[in-house]
All heavy atoms as a GROMACS GRO file, in nm:
protein
  593
    1MET      N    1  -1.938   2.052   3.410
    1MET     CA    2  -1.863   1.935   3.365
    1MET      C    3  -1.955   1.835   3.298
    1MET      O    4  -1.922   1.779   3.197
    1MET     CB    5  -1.789   1.875   3.484
    1MET     CG    6  -1.722   1.743   3.456
    1MET     SD    7  -1.576   1.765   3.356
    1MET     CE    8  -1.516   1.599   3.351
    2LYS      N    9  -2.073   1.810   3.357
    2LYS     CA   10  -2.161   1.708   3.304
    2LYS      C   11  -2.214   1.745   3.166
    2LYS      O   12  -2.226   1.659   3.079
    2LYS     CB   13  -2.277   1.683   3.399
    2LYS     CG   14  -2.235   1.611   3.525
    2LYS     CD   15  -2.354   1.581   3.612
    2LYS     CE   16  -2.307   1.511   3.738
    2LYS     NZ   17  -2.417   1.474   3.824
    3ILE      N   18  -2.247   1.871   3.144
    3ILE     CA   19  -2.298   1.911   3.014
    3ILE      C   20  -2.191   1.894   2.907
    3ILE      O   21  -2.220   1.845   2.798
    3ILE     CB   22  -2.349   2.057   3.018
    3ILE    CG1   23  -2.471   2.066   3.110
    3ILE    CG2   24  -2.383   2.106   2.880
    3ILE    CD1   25  -2.522   2.205   3.131
    4GLY      N   26  -2.068   1.927   2.936
    4GLY     CA   27  -1.961   1.908   2.839
    4GLY      C   28  -1.938   1.763   2.805
    4GLY      O   29  -1.923   1.726   2.689
    5LEU      N   30  -1.939   1.679   2.906
    5LEU     CA   31  -1.921   1.536   2.884
    5LEU      C   32  -2.039   1.477   2.807
    5LEU      O   33  -2.020   1.401   2.712
    5LEU     CB   34  -1.903   1.464   3.017
    5LEU     CG   35  -1.882   1.312   3.008
    5LEU    CD1   36  -1.756   1.281   2.929
    5LEU    CD2   37  -1.876   1.252   3.146
    6PHE      N   38  -2.160   1.515   2.846
    6PHE     CA   39  -2.278   1.466   2.775
    6PHE      C   40  -2.282   1.518   2.632
    6PHE      O   41  -2.324   1.447   2.540
    6PHE     CB   42  -2.406   1.503   2.849
    6PHE     CG   43  -2.426   1.424   2.976
    6PHE    CD1   44  -2.465   1.488   3.092
    6PHE    CD2   45  -2.406   1.288   2.979
    6PHE    CE1   46  -2.484   1.416   3.209
    6PHE    CE2   47  -2.424   1.215   3.095
    6PHE     CZ   48  -2.463   1.279   3.210
    7GLY      N   49  -2.239   1.640   2.610
    7GLY     CA   50  -2.232   1.694   2.475
    7GLY      C   51  -2.133   1.617   2.389
    7GLY      O   52  -2.159   1.590   2.272
    8PHE      N   53  -2.020   1.582   2.448
    8PHE     CA   54  -1.920   1.504   2.376
    8PHE      C   55  -1.975   1.366   2.341
    8PHE      O   56  -1.960   1.319   2.228
    8PHE     CB   57  -1.794   1.491   2.460
    8PHE     CG   58  -1.688   1.406   2.397
    8PHE    CD1   59  -1.614   1.453   2.291
    8PHE    CD2   60  -1.662   1.279   2.445
    8PHE    CE1   61  -1.516   1.374   2.232
    8PHE    CE2   62  -1.564   1.200   2.388
    8PHE     CZ   63  -1.491   1.249   2.280
    9LEU      N   64  -2.040   1.301   2.436
    9LEU     CA   65  -2.098   1.169   2.410
    9LEU      C   66  -2.208   1.176   2.306
    9LEU      O   67  -2.220   1.089   2.218
    9LEU     CB   68  -2.150   1.107   2.539
    9LEU     CG   69  -2.044   1.067   2.641
    9LEU    CD1   70  -2.108   1.022   2.771
    9LEU    CD2   71  -1.954   0.959   2.585
   10PHE      N   72  -2.290   1.280   2.311
   10PHE     CA   73  -2.396   1.299   2.212
   10PHE      C   74  -2.337   1.317   2.073
   10PHE      O   75  -2.382   1.255   1.977
   10PHE     CB   76  -2.483   1.419   2.251
   10PHE     CG   77  -2.593   1.446   2.154
   10PHE    CD1   78  -2.705   1.365   2.151
   10PHE    CD2   79  -2.585   1.554   2.067
   10PHE    CE1   80  -2.807   1.390   2.062
   10PHE    CE2   81  -2.687   1.580   1.978
   10PHE     CZ   82  -2.799   1.499   1.975
   11ALA      N   83  -2.235   1.401   2.062
   11ALA     CA   84  -2.169   1.423   1.932
   11ALA      C   85  -2.105   1.294   1.882
   11ALA      O   86  -2.109   1.264   1.762
   11ALA     CB   87  -2.065   1.534   1.944
   12MET      N   88  -2.047   1.217   1.972
   12MET     CA   89  -1.985   1.090   1.933
   12MET      C   90  -2.090   0.997   1.873
   12MET      O   91  -2.068   0.938   1.767
   12MET     CB   92  -1.920   1.025   2.054
   12MET     CG   93  -1.855   0.892   2.024
   12MET     SD   94  -1.789   0.811   2.170
   12MET     CE   95  -1.940   0.773   2.258
   13TRP      N   96  -2.204   0.983   1.938
   13TRP     CA   97  -2.307   0.893   1.887
   13TRP      C   98  -2.367   0.945   1.757
   13TRP      O   99  -2.398   0.865   1.667
   13TRP     CB  100  -2.416   0.871   1.991
   13TRP     CG  101  -2.375   0.767   2.089
   13TRP    CD1  102  -2.336   0.787   2.218
   13TRP    CD2  103  -2.364   0.627   2.064
   13TRP    NE1  104  -2.301   0.667   2.276
   13TRP    CE2  105  -2.317   0.567   2.183
   13TRP    CE3  106  -2.387   0.546   1.954
   13TRP    CZ2  107  -2.296   0.431   2.193
   13TRP    CZ3  108  -2.365   0.410   1.965
   13TRP    CH2  109  -2.320   0.354   2.083
   14ILE      N  110  -2.383   1.074   1.744
   14ILE     CA  111  -2.434   1.132   1.618
   14ILE      C  112  -2.337   1.101   1.504
   14ILE      O  113  -2.379   1.062   1.394
   14ILE     CB  114  -2.456   1.284   1.631
   14ILE    CG1  115  -2.570   1.312   1.728
   14ILE    CG2  116  -2.481   1.349   1.497
   14ILE    CD1  117  -2.704   1.258   1.683
   15LEU      N  118  -2.207   1.116   1.527
   15LEU     CA  119  -2.108   1.085   1.424
   15LEU      C  120  -2.109   0.937   1.388
   15LEU      O  121  -2.094   0.900   1.271
   15LEU     CB  122  -1.969   1.129   1.468
   15LEU     CG  123  -1.942   1.278   1.465
   15LEU    CD1  124  -1.806   1.309   1.526
   15LEU    CD2  125  -1.950   1.332   1.324
   16ILE      N  126  -2.126   0.851   1.486
   16ILE     CA  127  -2.130   0.707   1.460
   16ILE      C  128  -2.252   0.672   1.375
   16ILE      O  129  -2.242   0.599   1.276
   16ILE     CB  130  -2.130   0.627   1.592
   16ILE    CG1  131  -1.993   0.637   1.660
   16ILE    CG2  132  -2.167   0.481   1.568
   16ILE    CD1  133  -1.990   0.582   1.800
   17ILE      N  134  -2.367   0.725   1.412
   17ILE     CA  135  -2.490   0.696   1.337
   17ILE      C  136  -2.484   0.756   1.197
   17ILE      O  137  -2.521   0.691   1.099
   17ILE     CB  138  -2.612   0.746   1.415
   17ILE    CG1  139  -2.630   0.662   1.542
   17ILE    CG2  140  -2.738   0.742   1.330
   17ILE    CD1  141  -2.730   0.716   1.639
   18ALA      N  142  -2.435   0.880   1.186
   18ALA     CA  143  -2.425   0.943   1.055
   18ALA      C  144  -2.325   0.869   0.966
   18ALA      O  145  -2.350   0.848   0.846
   18ALA     CB  146  -2.383   1.090   1.070
   19GLY      N  147  -2.214   0.829   1.022
   19GLY     CA  148  -2.114   0.754   0.945
   19GLY      C  149  -2.168   0.621   0.897
   19GLY      O  150  -2.147   0.582   0.781
   20GLY      N  151  -2.241   0.551   0.983
   20GLY     CA  152  -2.302   0.425   0.941
   20GLY      C  153  -2.405   0.446   0.833
   20GLY      O  154  -2.413   0.369   0.736
   21GLY      N  155  -2.483   0.552   0.845
   21GLY     CA  156  -2.582   0.583   0.742
   21GLY      C  157  -2.518   0.617   0.609
   21GLY      O  158  -2.565   0.573   0.503
   22ILE      N  159  -2.411   0.693   0.613
   22ILE     CA  160  -2.339   0.728   0.489
   22ILE      C  161  -2.282   0.602   0.425
   22ILE      O  162  -2.295   0.582   0.304
   22ILE     CB  163  -2.227   0.830   0.518
   22ILE    CG1  164  -2.287   0.966   0.550
   22ILE    CG2  165  -2.133   0.842   0.399
   22ILE    CD1  166  -2.187   1.067   0.602
   23LEU      N  167  -2.221   0.517   0.504
   23LEU     CA  168  -2.161   0.396   0.449
   23LEU      C  169  -2.265   0.303   0.388
   23LEU      O  170  -2.244   0.247   0.281
   23LEU     CB  171  -2.080   0.323   0.556
   23LEU     CG  172  -1.951   0.392   0.599
   23LEU    CD1  173  -1.885   0.315   0.712
   23LEU    CD2  174  -1.856   0.406   0.483
   24VAL      N  175  -2.379   0.289   0.454
   24VAL     CA  176  -2.481   0.197   0.404
   24VAL      C  177  -2.555   0.253   0.283
   24VAL      O  178  -2.576   0.182   0.184
   24VAL     CB  179  -2.581   0.161   0.517
   24VAL    CG1  180  -2.702   0.089   0.464
   24VAL    CG2  181  -2.512   0.078   0.623
   25THR      N  182  -2.593   0.380   0.288
   25THR     CA  183  -2.675   0.435   0.180
   25THR      C  184  -2.597   0.479   0.058
   25THR      O  185  -2.645   0.467  -0.054
   25THR     CB  186  -2.759   0.555   0.230
   25THR    OG1  187  -2.672   0.655   0.281
   25THR    CG2  188  -2.856   0.512   0.337
   26ILE      N  189  -2.477   0.529   0.078
   26ILE     CA  190  -2.400   0.580  -0.036
   26ILE      C  191  -2.298   0.478  -0.085
   26ILE      O  192  -2.290   0.450  -0.205
   26ILE     CB  193  -2.331   0.713  -0.001
   26ILE    CG1  194  -2.437   0.820   0.026
   26ILE    CG2  195  -2.239   0.758  -0.113
   26ILE    CD1  196  -2.384   0.951   0.075
   27LEU      N  197  -2.218   0.424   0.004
   27LEU     CA  198  -2.113   0.333  -0.038
   27LEU      C  199  -2.162   0.191  -0.065
   27LEU      O  200  -2.102   0.120  -0.145
   27LEU     CB  201  -2.002   0.328   0.067
   27LEU     CG  202  -1.913   0.450   0.076
   27LEU    CD1  203  -1.807   0.428   0.182
   27LEU    CD2  204  -1.849   0.481  -0.056
   28GLY      N  205  -2.270   0.150  -0.001
   28GLY     CA  206  -2.320   0.015  -0.020
   28GLY      C  207  -2.351  -0.019  -0.165
   28GLY      O  208  -2.300  -0.117  -0.219
   29PRO      N  209  -2.434   0.059  -0.231
   29PRO     CA  210  -2.468   0.026  -0.370
   29PRO      C  211  -2.364   0.071  -0.473
   29PRO      O  212  -2.381   0.046  -0.592
   29PRO     CB  213  -2.600   0.099  -0.392
   29PRO     CG  214  -2.600   0.211  -0.295
   29PRO     CD  215  -2.520   0.163  -0.177
   30PHE      N  216  -2.258   0.135  -0.431
   30PHE     CA  217  -2.157   0.187  -0.522
   30PHE      C  218  -2.080   0.072  -0.587
   30PHE      O  219  -2.040  -0.022  -0.520
   30PHE     CB  220  -2.060   0.277  -0.445
   30PHE     CG  221  -1.955   0.341  -0.530
   30PHE    CD1  222  -1.986   0.446  -0.613
   30PHE    CD2  223  -1.826   0.294  -0.528
   30PHE    CE1  224  -1.890   0.505  -0.692
   30PHE    CE2  225  -1.728   0.350  -0.607
   30PHE     CZ  226  -1.761   0.456  -0.689
   31SER      N  227  -2.060   0.080  -0.718
   31SER     CA  228  -1.981  -0.023  -0.786
   31SER      C  229  -1.911   0.038  -0.906
   31SER      O  230  -1.955   0.138  -0.962
   31SER     CB  231  -2.069  -0.140  -0.830
   31SER     OG  232  -2.161  -0.097  -0.928
   32ILE      N  233  -1.801  -0.024  -0.944
   32ILE     CA  234  -1.721   0.017  -1.059
   32ILE      C  235  -1.733  -0.094  -1.164
   32ILE      O  236  -1.725  -0.211  -1.131
   32ILE     CB  237  -1.574   0.038  -1.020
   32ILE    CG1  238  -1.561   0.152  -0.920
   32ILE    CG2  239  -1.489   0.066  -1.142
   32ILE    CD1  240  -1.421   0.172  -0.866
   33SER      N  241  -1.750  -0.055  -1.288
   33SER     CA  242  -1.755  -0.156  -1.394
   33SER      C  243  -1.666  -0.112  -1.509
   33SER      O  244  -1.631   0.004  -1.522
   33SER     CB  245  -1.899  -0.177  -1.442
   33SER     OG  246  -1.950  -0.056  -1.495
   34GLY      N  247  -1.630  -0.208  -1.590
   34GLY     CA  248  -1.548  -0.178  -1.707
   34GLY      C  249  -1.405  -0.225  -1.695
   34GLY      O  250  -1.324  -0.201  -1.786
   35TYR      N  251  -1.371  -0.289  -1.585
   35TYR     CA  252  -1.235  -0.337  -1.567
   35TYR      C  253  -1.227  -0.490  -1.563
   35TYR      O  254  -1.130  -0.546  -1.513
   35TYR     CB  255  -1.174  -0.279  -1.438
   35TYR     CG  256  -1.152  -0.130  -1.448
   35TYR    CD1  257  -1.243  -0.042  -1.391
   35TYR    CD2  258  -1.042  -0.078  -1.514
   35TYR    CE1  259  -1.224   0.095  -1.400
   35TYR    CE2  260  -1.022   0.058  -1.524
   35TYR     CZ  261  -1.114   0.145  -1.467
   35TYR     OH  262  -1.095   0.280  -1.476
   36GLY      N  263  -1.331  -0.556  -1.610
   36GLY     CA  264  -1.331  -0.702  -1.619
   36GLY      C  265  -1.329  -0.769  -1.483
   36GLY      O  266  -1.415  -0.745  -1.398
   37ASP      N  267  -1.231  -0.854  -1.461
   37ASP     CA  268  -1.221  -0.930  -1.337
   37ASP      C  269  -1.182  -0.844  -1.217
   37ASP      O  270  -1.196  -0.888  -1.103
   37ASP     CB  271  -1.117  -1.043  -1.351
   37ASP     CG  272  -1.162  -1.148  -1.450
   37ASP    OD1  273  -1.284  -1.162  -1.471
   37ASP    OD2  274  -1.074  -1.217  -1.506
   38PHE      N  275  -1.135  -0.725  -1.241
   38PHE     CA  276  -1.089  -0.638  -1.132
   38PHE      C  277  -1.198  -0.546  -1.078
   38PHE      O  278  -1.172  -0.465  -0.990
   38PHE     CB  279  -0.970  -0.554  -1.178
   38PHE     CG  280  -0.849  -0.636  -1.210
   38PHE    CD1  281  -0.807  -0.651  -1.341
   38PHE    CD2  282  -0.778  -0.698  -1.110
   38PHE    CE1  283  -0.696  -0.727  -1.371
   38PHE    CE2  284  -0.667  -0.774  -1.138
   38PHE     CZ  285  -0.626  -0.790  -1.269
   39ASP      N  286  -1.321  -0.556  -1.131
   39ASP     CA  287  -1.430  -0.469  -1.086
   39ASP      C  288  -1.453  -0.480  -0.935
   39ASP      O  289  -1.457  -0.379  -0.865
   39ASP     CB  290  -1.561  -0.504  -1.157
   39ASP     CG  291  -1.561  -0.463  -1.304
   39ASP    OD1  292  -1.472  -0.387  -1.344
   39ASP    OD2  293  -1.652  -0.508  -1.375
   40LEU      N  294  -1.467  -0.600  -0.886
   40LEU     CA  295  -1.494  -0.621  -0.744
   40LEU      C  296  -1.377  -0.576  -0.658
   40LEU      O  297  -1.396  -0.512  -0.553
   40LEU     CB  298  -1.525  -0.768  -0.716
   40LEU     CG  299  -1.569  -0.804  -0.576
   40LEU    CD1  300  -1.694  -0.727  -0.537
   40LEU    CD2  301  -1.594  -0.953  -0.565
   41LEU      N  302  -1.256  -0.603  -0.702
   41LEU     CA  303  -1.137  -0.562  -0.627
   41LEU      C  304  -1.126  -0.410  -0.620
   41LEU      O  305  -1.104  -0.354  -0.512
   41LEU     CB  306  -1.011  -0.622  -0.690
   41LEU     CG  307  -0.880  -0.585  -0.623
   41LEU    CD1  308  -0.874  -0.644  -0.484
   41LEU    CD2  309  -0.763  -0.632  -0.707
   42LEU      N  310  -1.144  -0.343  -0.732
   42LEU     CA  311  -1.134  -0.196  -0.733
   42LEU      C  312  -1.245  -0.132  -0.651
   42LEU      O  313  -1.221  -0.034  -0.579
   42LEU     CB  314  -1.138  -0.144  -0.877
   42LEU     CG  315  -1.015  -0.175  -0.962
   42LEU    CD1  316  -1.037  -0.128  -1.104
   42LEU    CD2  317  -0.892  -0.111  -0.903
   43THR      N  318  -1.366  -0.188  -0.661
   43THR     CA  319  -1.476  -0.135  -0.581
   43THR      C  320  -1.448  -0.151  -0.432
   43THR      O  321  -1.469  -0.058  -0.354
   43THR     CB  322  -1.607  -0.208  -0.618
   43THR    OG1  323  -1.633  -0.190  -0.757
   43THR    CG2  324  -1.724  -0.152  -0.540
   44SER      N  325  -1.398  -0.266  -0.392
   44SER     CA  326  -1.368  -0.290  -0.250
   44SER      C  327  -1.257  -0.199  -0.200
   44SER      O  328  -1.265  -0.145  -0.089
   44SER     CB  329  -1.328  -0.436  -0.229
   44SER     OG  330  -1.434  -0.521  -0.262
   45ILE      N  331  -1.154  -0.180  -0.281
   45ILE     CA  332  -1.044  -0.091  -0.241
   45ILE      C  333  -1.094   0.052  -0.225
   45ILE      O  334  -1.061   0.119  -0.126
   45ILE     CB  335  -0.928  -0.100  -0.343
   45ILE    CG1  336  -0.860  -0.236  -0.333
   45ILE    CG2  337  -0.829   0.013  -0.322
   45ILE    CD1  338  -0.759  -0.263  -0.443
   46LEU      N  339  -1.175   0.099  -0.319
   46LEU     CA  340  -1.227   0.235  -0.311
   46LEU      C  341  -1.318   0.253  -0.190
   46LEU      O  342  -1.309   0.354  -0.119
   46LEU     CB  343  -1.302   0.271  -0.440
   46LEU     CG  344  -1.351   0.414  -0.450
   46LEU    CD1  345  -1.232   0.511  -0.445
   46LEU    CD2  346  -1.429   0.434  -0.576
   47LYS      N  347  -1.404   0.155  -0.164
   47LYS     CA  348  -1.491   0.162  -0.046
   47LYS      C  349  -1.408   0.164   0.083
   47LYS      O  350  -1.440   0.237   0.176
   47LYS     CB  351  -1.588   0.045  -0.044
   47LYS     CG  352  -1.699   0.056  -0.145
   47LYS     CD  353  -1.791  -0.064  -0.136
   47LYS     CE  354  -1.902  -0.059  -0.236
   47LYS     NZ  355  -1.993  -0.175  -0.225
   48ALA      N  356  -1.304   0.083   0.089
   48ALA     CA  357  -1.219   0.080   0.208
   48ALA      C  358  -1.148   0.213   0.229
   48ALA      O  359  -1.140   0.263   0.342
   48ALA     CB  360  -1.117  -0.034   0.198
   49ILE      N  361  -1.098   0.272   0.122
   49ILE     CA  362  -1.030   0.402   0.133
   49ILE      C  363  -1.126   0.510   0.182
   49ILE      O  364  -1.092   0.589   0.272
   49ILE     CB  365  -0.965   0.441  -0.002
   49ILE    CG1  366  -0.846   0.349  -0.031
   49ILE    CG2  367  -0.922   0.587  -0.003
   49ILE    CD1  368  -0.790   0.363  -0.171
   50ILE      N  369  -1.246   0.513   0.126
   50ILE     CA  370  -1.345   0.613   0.169
   50ILE      C  371  -1.383   0.591   0.315
   50ILE      O  372  -1.394   0.687   0.393
   50ILE     CB  373  -1.468   0.610   0.077
   50ILE    CG1  374  -1.429   0.659  -0.063
   50ILE    CG2  375  -1.581   0.694   0.133
   50ILE    CD1  376  -1.536   0.640  -0.168
   51ALA      N  377  -1.402   0.466   0.356
   51ALA     CA  378  -1.436   0.437   0.496
   51ALA      C  379  -1.324   0.479   0.590
   51ALA      O  380  -1.350   0.536   0.697
   51ALA     CB  381  -1.467   0.288   0.512
   52ILE      N  382  -1.200   0.455   0.553
   52ILE     CA  383  -1.087   0.495   0.637
   52ILE      C  384  -1.079   0.646   0.648
   52ILE      O  385  -1.054   0.701   0.757
   52ILE     CB  386  -0.956   0.435   0.581
   52ILE    CG1  387  -0.956   0.283   0.604
   52ILE    CG2  388  -0.834   0.498   0.647
   52ILE    CD1  389  -0.846   0.210   0.529
   53ILE      N  390  -1.103   0.717   0.538
   53ILE     CA  391  -1.102   0.863   0.541
   53ILE      C  392  -1.212   0.915   0.634
   53ILE      O  393  -1.190   1.009   0.712
   53ILE     CB  394  -1.116   0.920   0.399
   53ILE    CG1  395  -0.988   0.894   0.320
   53ILE    CG2  396  -1.149   1.069   0.401
   53ILE    CD1  397  -0.998   0.924   0.173
   54LEU      N  398  -1.331   0.854   0.627
   54LEU     CA  399  -1.439   0.896   0.716
   54LEU      C  400  -1.405   0.870   0.863
   54LEU      O  401  -1.433   0.954   0.949
   54LEU     CB  402  -1.569   0.823   0.680
   54LEU     CG  403  -1.642   0.875   0.558
   54LEU    CD1  404  -1.760   0.785   0.525
   54LEU    CD2  405  -1.690   1.017   0.580
   55VAL      N  406  -1.344   0.758   0.892
   55VAL     CA  407  -1.304   0.728   1.030
   55VAL      C  408  -1.202   0.830   1.079
   55VAL      O  409  -1.213   0.880   1.192
   55VAL     CB  410  -1.249   0.584   1.041
   55VAL    CG1  411  -1.180   0.562   1.173
   55VAL    CG2  412  -1.360   0.483   1.022
   56ILE      N  413  -1.105   0.862   0.997
   56ILE     CA  414  -1.004   0.962   1.035
   56ILE      C  415  -1.070   1.098   1.059
   56ILE      O  416  -1.039   1.168   1.155
   56ILE     CB  417  -0.893   0.970   0.930
   56ILE    CG1  418  -0.810   0.841   0.932
   56ILE    CG2  419  -0.804   1.092   0.952
   56ILE    CD1  420  -0.713   0.828   0.818
   57ALA      N  421  -1.165   1.135   0.972
   57ALA     CA  422  -1.236   1.263   0.989
   57ALA      C  423  -1.315   1.264   1.119
   57ALA      O  424  -1.314   1.363   1.192
   57ALA     CB  425  -1.329   1.287   0.870
   58TRP      N  426  -1.383   1.154   1.150
   58TRP     CA  427  -1.460   1.146   1.274
   58TRP      C  428  -1.368   1.158   1.395
   58TRP      O  429  -1.401   1.224   1.493
   58TRP     CB  430  -1.538   1.015   1.283
   58TRP     CG  431  -1.662   0.997   1.199
   58TRP    CD1  432  -1.743   0.889   1.205
   58TRP    CD2  433  -1.720   1.082   1.100
   58TRP    NE1  434  -1.846   0.902   1.116
   58TRP    CE2  435  -1.835   1.019   1.051
   58TRP    CE3  436  -1.686   1.206   1.048
   58TRP    CZ2  437  -1.916   1.076   0.953
   58TRP    CZ3  438  -1.765   1.262   0.949
   58TRP    CH2  439  -1.878   1.198   0.904
   59ILE      N  440  -1.254   1.091   1.391
   59ILE     CA  441  -1.158   1.098   1.502
   59ILE      C  442  -1.107   1.240   1.521
   59ILE      O  443  -1.097   1.290   1.634
   59ILE     CB  444  -1.043   0.999   1.482
   59ILE    CG1  445  -1.094   0.856   1.498
   59ILE    CG2  446  -0.928   1.026   1.579
   59ILE    CD1  447  -0.994   0.750   1.457
   60LEU      N  448  -1.076   1.309   1.412
   60LEU     CA  449  -1.028   1.447   1.421
   60LEU      C  450  -1.136   1.539   1.478
   60LEU      O  451  -1.107   1.624   1.563
   60LEU     CB  452  -0.982   1.497   1.285
   60LEU     CG  453  -0.854   1.436   1.232
   60LEU    CD1  454  -0.826   1.483   1.090
   60LEU    CD2  455  -0.737   1.467   1.322
   61VAL      N  456  -1.261   1.521   1.434
   61VAL     CA  457  -1.370   1.604   1.486
   61VAL      C  458  -1.389   1.580   1.636
   61VAL      O  459  -1.401   1.675   1.714
   61VAL     CB  460  -1.501   1.576   1.408
   61VAL    CG1  461  -1.621   1.634   1.479
   61VAL    CG2  462  -1.490   1.630   1.267
   62LEU      N  463  -1.390   1.455   1.677
   62LEU     CA  464  -1.406   1.425   1.819
   62LEU      C  465  -1.288   1.473   1.902
   62LEU      O  466  -1.306   1.518   2.016
   62LEU     CB  467  -1.427   1.275   1.840
   62LEU     CG  468  -1.564   1.221   1.796
   62LEU    CD1  469  -1.566   1.070   1.807
   62LEU    CD2  470  -1.675   1.283   1.878
   63SER      N  471  -1.170   1.467   1.848
   63SER     CA  472  -1.052   1.517   1.920
   63SER      C  473  -1.061   1.668   1.940
   63SER      O  474  -1.032   1.718   2.049
   63SER     CB  475  -0.926   1.480   1.842
   63SER     OG  476  -0.813   1.533   1.905
   64LYS      N  477  -1.100   1.740   1.835
   64LYS     CA  478  -1.115   1.886   1.847
   64LYS      C  479  -1.225   1.920   1.946
   64LYS      O  480  -1.209   2.013   2.027
   64LYS     CB  481  -1.148   1.947   1.710
   64LYS     CG  482  -1.040   1.936   1.608
   64LYS     CD  483  -0.924   2.025   1.643
   64LYS     CE  484  -0.819   2.015   1.532
   64LYS     NZ  485  -0.702   2.092   1.561
   65LEU      N  486  -1.336   1.846   1.942
   65LEU     CA  487  -1.445   1.871   2.035
   65LEU      C  488  -1.402   1.843   2.179
   65LEU      O  489  -1.432   1.920   2.270
   65LEU     CB  490  -1.565   1.783   1.998
   65LEU     CG  491  -1.692   1.802   2.079
   65LEU    CD1  492  -1.745   1.943   2.062
   65LEU    CD2  493  -1.796   1.701   2.035
   66LYS      N  494  -1.329   1.735   2.200
   66LYS     CA  495  -1.279   1.700   2.334
   66LYS      C  496  -1.186   1.810   2.386
   66LYS      O  497  -1.198   1.853   2.500
   66LYS     CB  498  -1.204   1.567   2.331
   66LYS     CG  499  -1.140   1.529   2.462
   66LYS     CD  500  -1.047   1.412   2.447
   66LYS     CE  501  -0.935   1.436   2.355
   66LYS     NZ  502  -0.814   1.496   2.407
   67ASN      N  503  -1.093   1.855   2.302
   67ASN     CA  504  -1.001   1.961   2.343
   67ASN      C  505  -1.075   2.089   2.377
   67ASN      O  506  -1.042   2.158   2.474
   67ASN     CB  507  -0.897   1.986   2.234
   67ASN     CG  508  -0.800   1.871   2.221
   67ASN    OD1  509  -0.784   1.790   2.311
   67ASN    ND2  510  -0.737   1.861   2.105
   68TRP      N  511  -1.176   2.123   2.298
   68TRP     CA  512  -1.253   2.244   2.323
   68TRP      C  513  -1.328   2.232   2.456
   68TRP      O  514  -1.331   2.327   2.534
   68TRP     CB  515  -1.350   2.267   2.207
   68TRP     CG  516  -1.437   2.386   2.226
   68TRP    CD1  517  -1.401   2.517   2.217
   68TRP    CD2  518  -1.576   2.385   2.261
   68TRP    NE1  519  -1.508   2.598   2.244
   68TRP    CE2  520  -1.617   2.519   2.270
   68TRP    CE3  521  -1.668   2.284   2.284
   68TRP    CZ2  522  -1.747   2.553   2.302
   68TRP    CZ3  523  -1.798   2.320   2.315
   68TRP    CH2  524  -1.835   2.453   2.323
   69ILE      N  525  -1.387   2.116   2.483
   69ILE     CA  526  -1.463   2.097   2.608
   69ILE      C  527  -1.370   2.106   2.728
   69ILE      O  528  -1.400   2.172   2.827
   69ILE     CB  529  -1.537   1.961   2.605
   69ILE    CG1  530  -1.654   1.968   2.507
   69ILE    CG2  531  -1.587   1.925   2.744
   69ILE    CD1  532  -1.719   1.834   2.481
   70PHE      N  533  -1.253   2.041   2.722
   70PHE     CA  534  -1.163   2.042   2.837
   70PHE      C  535  -1.100   2.179   2.858
   70PHE      O  536  -1.080   2.220   2.972
   70PHE     CB  537  -1.057   1.933   2.824
   70PHE     CG  538  -1.111   1.795   2.848
   70PHE    CD1  539  -1.084   1.693   2.759
   70PHE    CD2  540  -1.190   1.767   2.957
   70PHE    CE1  541  -1.134   1.565   2.781
   70PHE    CE2  542  -1.241   1.642   2.980
   70PHE     CZ  543  -1.213   1.540   2.892
   71LYS      N  544  -1.070   2.252   2.752
   71LYS     CA  545  -1.019   2.388   2.768
   71LYS      C  546  -1.125   2.477   2.832
   71LYS      O  547  -1.094   2.562   2.915
   71LYS     CB  548  -0.977   2.446   2.634
   71LYS     CG  549  -0.845   2.390   2.584
   71LYS     CD  550  -0.807   2.450   2.450
   71LYS     CE  551  -0.682   2.384   2.398
   71LYS     NZ  552  -0.647   2.434   2.264
   72LYS      N  553  -1.250   2.458   2.792
   72LYS     CA  554  -1.359   2.535   2.849
   72LYS      C  555  -1.377   2.502   2.997
   72LYS      O  556  -1.400   2.592   3.078
   72LYS     CB  557  -1.488   2.502   2.771
   72LYS     CG  558  -1.608   2.578   2.812
   72LYS     CD  559  -1.725   2.537   2.724
   72LYS     CE  560  -1.856   2.574   2.789
   72LYS     NZ  561  -1.970   2.526   2.713
   73GLU      N  562  -1.363   2.376   3.034
   73GLU     CA  563  -1.377   2.334   3.173
   73GLU      C  564  -1.260   2.385   3.258
   73GLU      O  565  -1.278   2.419   3.374
   73GLU     CB  566  -1.385   2.182   3.184
   73GLU     CG  567  -1.514   2.125   3.131
   73GLU     CD  568  -1.636   2.172   3.208
   73GLU    OE1  569  -1.627   2.186   3.330
   73GLU    OE2  570  -1.739   2.194   3.144
   74ILE      N  571  -1.140   2.388   3.202
   74ILE     CA  572  -1.023   2.435   3.278
   74ILE      C  573  -1.035   2.585   3.307
   74ILE      O  574  -1.000   2.630   3.416
   74ILE     CB  575  -0.893   2.403   3.201
   74ILE    CG1  576  -0.869   2.251   3.206
   74ILE    CG2  577  -0.775   2.478   3.259
   74ILE    CD1  578  -0.754   2.206   3.118
   75LYS      N  579  -1.088   2.661   3.209
   75LYS     CA  580  -1.101   2.806   3.229
   75LYS      C  581  -1.205   2.840   3.334
   75LYS      O  582  -1.195   2.943   3.400
   75LYS     CB  583  -1.138   2.872   3.097
   75LYS     CG  584  -1.024   2.879   3.000
   75LYS     CD  585  -1.065   2.949   2.873
   75LYS     CE  586  -0.950   2.952   2.774
   75LYS     NZ  587  -0.986   3.018   2.650
   76SER      N  588  -1.305   2.756   3.351
   76SER     CA  589  -1.412   2.789   3.448
   76SER      C  590  -1.384   2.736   3.587
   76SER      O  591  -1.288   2.682   3.622
   76SER     CB  592  -1.545   2.736   3.402
   76SER     OG  593  -1.542   2.594   3.389
   0.00000   0.00000   0.00000
């Protein structure tokens, strides 16, 4: 039980750190130009959409991992 729980917590922290790194290094300097006054608005909307997609992906990965760990624990 402890290894499964610790594995889940380890994966959770890895996803949090990786997601933060992706957001800071890739999305931080990203910008759109050529739309005049709407450049900042479009850039912010695109960054928000990408961040939301990453959060949803992380939640799905953690949910699948949690289900796999608990099914493994129930069988043993």
